[in-house]
N, C-alpha and C positions, 0 to 999 in steps of 0.2 A: 389495113390493120396489120400490126407487126405480129409475126408468128413467134412461137416460143424459141428462145435462143439460149443454149446451154451456158453461155457466158454469164447469164443472169440467174443461174440456178443457186438459190440460197437455202435449199432444203437441208434440214437437220438430218444427220445420218440415222437418227432414231425416228421411229414412227410415234409421234406425240399426239396423234389425232384424238385420243381419249383424254387428253389433258383439257377437260371441259367440265363445267358444272353439270351434275346429273340432270338438272331440270331442263337443260337444253335438249336432252334426248326425250324426256317425258313430254315436254311441250311439242316437240317435233312429231312424236307418235300421235298426239291429238290432232295436229294439223293434217297429218297423213290420213288419219281415219276419216276426217271430214273432207278430204280432197281439197284442203285449204292451203294451197301453195302459191298464192298470189304474190305479186311483187310488193316489196315494202322498202322503206328507207329508214336506216338507223344512223344516228350520230354518236360518235365517241367524243366526249369532251370532259372537262374537269371544272370544279366550282371555285377552288381557291388555290393560291400559290403557296408552296411550302415555305415555312419560316417567316410568313408574313411578307414575302418578297414581292417585287413588282412585275415579275415575268417568269416564264419557264423556257427551257430549251427542249424543243420537240426531238424525241429520239425513240428508236425501236421499230421503225417502219421496215427495215430490212429483215428483221426477225419475223414480222407479220407476213411479209412476202414469202419467206421460206416455209412458214407453216401452211399457208394456203396452197403453195405449190405441191406440198406433200400430204395434203389433207385427203385421207382415204381410210377405209376400214378393212383390215385384213381378216382372214378367217378366224384367227384366234380372238380378235376383237368381237366378231359376230358371235362366236361361241360363248364368250364371257357375258355378253349382253343377253344372249338367250337364257343363260343359266339364272338370270335374275327374275325371270318370269314376269317381265314388265312389258315386253314388246312382242308384237305379232311377227309371224314369219314374213308376211308381206312387207312390213316396215324394215325388218332386218335385211331383206333382199334389196330394198331401196338403198339402204346404207352400203351394202356390198358394192353397188354400182355408182355410188355417189361421186360426183365431180362438181366443184364449184363453178357456177356459170354467170355470176353476177358482175357488177361494176363496182370498183372501189376508187374513190378519189381521196387524196390525203395531202396534208401539209408536208413538204420535204423536211427530212431530218436536219437538225441544226438551226431551224427557224425559231426565233423568239415567239412564244405563243402566250395566250392570256385566257383567263377563265371564261367559260361558256361558249367559246368558239369551237366548231367541229374540227378536231385534229384529223379525224377519218370519217368519211361518209360512205356508207355501204348501201347500194341499191341492188337488191337481189330477191329471189324467191324467199319466202319467209323462213323455210327450213334452212336454206343456205346461210341466210343472215344470222339466224339464231345460233347455228353451230359454231360461228366464229367468235361469239361473245367473249368467252373466258380467255382464249389464247390472245386475242387482240388486246384485251385489257392487261393481261400479264406482261406482254412485251412493251406496250406503250407506257403503262404505269411505272414499271421498274426503270427502264432506260431513261425516260424523261425525268424521273426523280433524281437519278444519279448524275445525269448530264447537267441538270440545274444546280445541284449541290457543287459539282466540280467548277462550274462557271463562277459561283459565289466565292469559292475558295481561291480560284485564280484571280478574281477581281481584288480580293483582299490582299493577295500577295504583291499586287502593284508592280508588275513587271518582273518579279522574281520567278524562277522556274518552279513548277510544282510537279511532283512525281506521285503516282498512285501506288500506295503500298498496302492495299487492303485485303488481299486474297484470303489470308488466314482468319479474318474476321467476317468475311462475307457469309451469306446464308447459302452455303454449299457451292458446288462447282459452277453451275450455270450463272449464279449471281456474281461469282468472282470474274468470270470471263466476260459476260455481257456488261457487268459493272465497269470493267476496265475499258471496254469499247465506248460506253456512254461517257465515261470520264474523259476519254481522249477527245470526243466530240465537244465536251465542255471546256477543253483548253489545256489539260495537263500535258506535260512534255512526254511522259512515257509511263510504263507500268512495270511493277515487279512480277506480274503474272506472265510467266513464260509462254503458256499456251495462247494467251491473248496476243502476244507478240507474233507467234507463228501464224495464227488464224487471221489476224486483222492487220498485220504489218505495223503494229504499234512498237516504238522503240522499247526493248526490254532492258531494264536497268536493275542494278543491285551490286553490292560489294561483299560485306561480311556481317556476321552476327556476333554476339558476345561469346557464344559457344566456340567459335573459331579461335578467338583470342585465348579463351580459357584452356583450349586443348594444347597450347604450347607452354613451355617451361617459363617463358616470360612474355610480357606484353611487347617488348621490343622485338623479340624473335618473331612473334606473330606478324607485326607490322612489316618487318624486313622480308619475311616469306611472301607476303602479299605483294609488296613492292617489286620483288624479283620476278614474280609471276605476271604482274600487270603494271609494268613500269610507266606506261604511257597513259594510264587511267587509274591511278592509285588514289583511293579515298579510304581513310581509316576511321574506325569508330573509337571515340575517346573515353567513353564513360563506363568501361567495364569495371575498373577499380577506382580511380580518382581522376576526374577530368583534367583538372589544372595541375595537380602534383605529379601525375603519372602519364596519363594519356597524351596530353599536349607535349610535354618534353620528349617523349618517345617518338611522337610523330615528327617533330622538328629534327630529332637526331637521325631518323631514317632518311629524311629529306637531305640532310647535310652530308651524311656519311655514305649513302648509297645512290640516291636518285640524282642529285645534282652533279656529283662527280662523273656519272655515266650519261649526262646530257638530258636528264629528265627533270620534271618538276612534280612536286606533290600536288595532285589535282584538288583534293579537298579533305576536310575533316568533318565528322558527323557527331552530333550529340543527341542522345535519345532520352535524357532525363535531366532533372535539376532545373534551376532557374535559368531558362534559356536566354532571357534578356541579359542578365548579369554575366553568365558564362560566355555568351557570344562576344560581348564587349572585351572581356579579358582575353579571350582567344584571339580576336582580331588584333589587339594591341601587341600580343606576343608574336604573332605571325608577321606583322608588319615590321617589328623590330628585328626579326630574323631575315628580312629581305624577301618575305614570301607573300607579298601583296596580292599575287595572283591566285593564292590558295583559297578556295571557296569554303564557306562555312555552311554546312547542311544541317538542318534540324528536323527531328521527327518527334513522336510521342504525343498521341491523342490530339493532334492539331485540328482546328476547324477555322472557319472564316472569322469567328469572333475572337479566338485566341490569337490568330495571326494579326488581326488589326491591333489588338492590345500590345503584342510584342513590338510591332513596328512603331507604334506610338511612343513606346518607351526607349526608342533608339536602338533596338536590338540589331546587331550586325549579322544579318542573315542574307545569304546569297541564293539559297535553294531550300525547298521544303519537301519532305516526304509525308504524305497524308494517307492514313490508313482507314481505320474503322469508322471514323466520323464521315468519311467520304463514301466508302463503298456500301455503307448501310444507311446513309443520310440520317445519322443517329438523332440529330436534333429535331427532325421531322420525317419519320420513317415511312409514312404512308402517303402515296399519291392517289388522290380520290377520283381517279378517272371513272366515268360511268358510260353506259351504252344504252341509249334510249331510242325507242321507236318514235319517229316524227312524221311519218306519212305511210299511207297504203295506196297502192296504185290499182285501180279497177277500170278496165276497158280504156286504158290510156289516160285516165283522169287521176291526177295527184290529189288524194284526199288527206288533208293535214290532220295530225293527231297531236294531242297535248297531254302532258302529265301535270296534274294539279296537286298542290300540297299546301297544308297550312304553313309550312316553312317556305317563305317566298323564294329562297335561293334554290329550292327544288322544283320550281315551276319551269317546264321546258319551253323552248322556242319551237313552235310547230312548223310543219311543212318541209319540203325539200329545198335546201338553201345553198347559196353560194357565199363565199367569204372573200372580201377584198381588203387589202392594206392601202391606206391613203397616205401619200407622201407629199410633203411640201415641195413644190417645183424649185424654189429658190435655194433652200438649204439641204434638200434631200432627206430631211428628217421625217420619221413616221409620225403622222398626226393622230392616227387611230385606225381601227378596223371596223368594217361595216358588214353585217349579214343582210342578205337580201333573199327573196324568193327566186327560184331558178328562172322564172319567166320575166324577171326584171332586167332592164338594160340601164346601166349608169353612163352618163355623158359628161365627161370632164369639162366640156364647153358650157355647162350649166352649173348654177349654184347647187351645192350638195348639202342637204340637211340630214344629220344623223341623230337618232333618238335613243334615249336611255331605254333599257330593256323593259321597264315597267312604267315609265312616266313620260307623258308627252311634253311636260313643261321643262324637262331636262333635255335640252337639245342644243346642237351647235351647227351653224351654217358656215360652210367653207366656200369662199367666193369662186366663181367660175374662172377657169384659166390659171388658178393658183395651185392646182393639185394634180397629181397623177395617181392612177389606180393600178394595182397588181392583184391578179387572181391568185389566192394562196392555195386553193385546192387544185391539185394536178392529177390527171388520170394515172392510175396504177394498174388496175385490171379493167378490161372491157370485155364483156361476154366471157369472163373467166380466163382470158388470155392476158399475160403480163405485157404491158405496153410501155413500161417505165424503164428508162436506162438508169439503173442505180449508180450514183457516183461512188468513187472510192472513198474510203474513210478520211483520207487526207483532204479530199475535195470537200467533204461534208464539214470538216473542222474549219477549213479556210472560209467556206461559205458562211458558217455560223459567226465567225469573227466579223465578217463584212456586214452581216445583217444586224449584229449588235451595235455597230457603229452608227446605225440609223435611229437608235433609241436615245432619247434625252437622258442625261445623267440623273435627272430627278426620278426617272422611272427605275433606274438601276441601283439607287442607294438602298442600303440594308434597312435603315430605320425610317418608318413612315414614308415609303416610296409614293411618288405621285401615281394615282390610279390612271392607267392607260385606258382610253376610250375603246370599248367593244360595244358598239351600238347597232341599232336596227334601222332598216329603211322604214319609211312611213307605212308602206304597204304591209310589211311584215308585222310591225307593231299593231296596225289596225286589225290584222288577222288574229293576233294573239289576244288582244283585248276583247274582240268579238267572241272568241272561243271561251274565254274566261267568263264572260257575261252569260253564256249559254249553259255553263256547268250547273247541274241541279243543285239548288240550295238546300 
């Protein structure tokens, strides 16, 4: 077993251990009183893709790791909890010496994921597992949501670069920084959030605001000053006064009178308002006529994947896009409904499955301690679906594989033997409380995500009525689920 290595220390400099729902502590007090600290298994999963999409991009694991590495209760935490008159001194002393000792398996960041499959599996003493709930959901819900939104926007841009511009619209500091991180996993080129550039190595990007231009006596003077300061990377903002009658002529003038005579080129022009399809065509024509075919047109202003698709379908001449509030808040679908559910209790080494039943069929859980596999077609390399099994099952690619709908036996698919390969999606992160996972760099996660997406059919990735990706059960798991449903008191 690998011992702790400071290289993989992702602890937040703050102690965020009390960022948890209060019921995690009240339940834990009850468990403690009854000496009920048996091992359990929890799954973290979600039930539907944001925006009616076909998949999500898993993100947030590194933040989860940092939280668990730093999970402890300081004396000031104990004093606060004591002041609430809810907890015994014996339980507070238990918290004072608390160390997470369980096992965590998770899907690596950047992996395309689908509803109902466990993104994280926690096997631990029940108090350990319970205390993780809120922080685990916070990290995974937020970053998976933003990474997914970023991927949709990058897909809509169709090869054009996308920059994340959302810090000022994010829901406070952490949302801005972790949002930038997740957006980079999702495929954006860089971020305007400087702290995220420092912390995560994301390219930090930005040029000027309208206030910069207004501070000078003339628009031309503002452009010239910026060009003199950054001659090899000059991009100017055209729409402070009048995009076509003022901003564009002054940009061309600066290029011709200062940049080109000194051996430089105007890198780009940006528009942040107006009819971007119409304006971009007019700007492109004028730039080309001035011999500035290499000058890029950058657009911003409340963009999302739907507006980007519309602009490009209208023939907009856009080379790069800055996307802010609609990305960093996932404005069109701002909540990622990840949940954390008990699926097994372990007594005397026996795994006893548990199930949550609901009149809403989508809220019925899959019982037992489970593994998750992705099935690939051997010939094409494309993903055929995912299958959940109980942990004691062994799948053999030399045999036919039948996968079953999560609630119906008649909805099944058989994949012929020898035609498929399997990959275990859940990898060990913590074993007996020790970190055993070598976290990849952010650039590696991003590249991995691009590669994994290439194994999904285009039909799954389309925005409108995407093909539903198979997330099915083994026969043994479905049998268990149906049996437990039949035994529920009517």
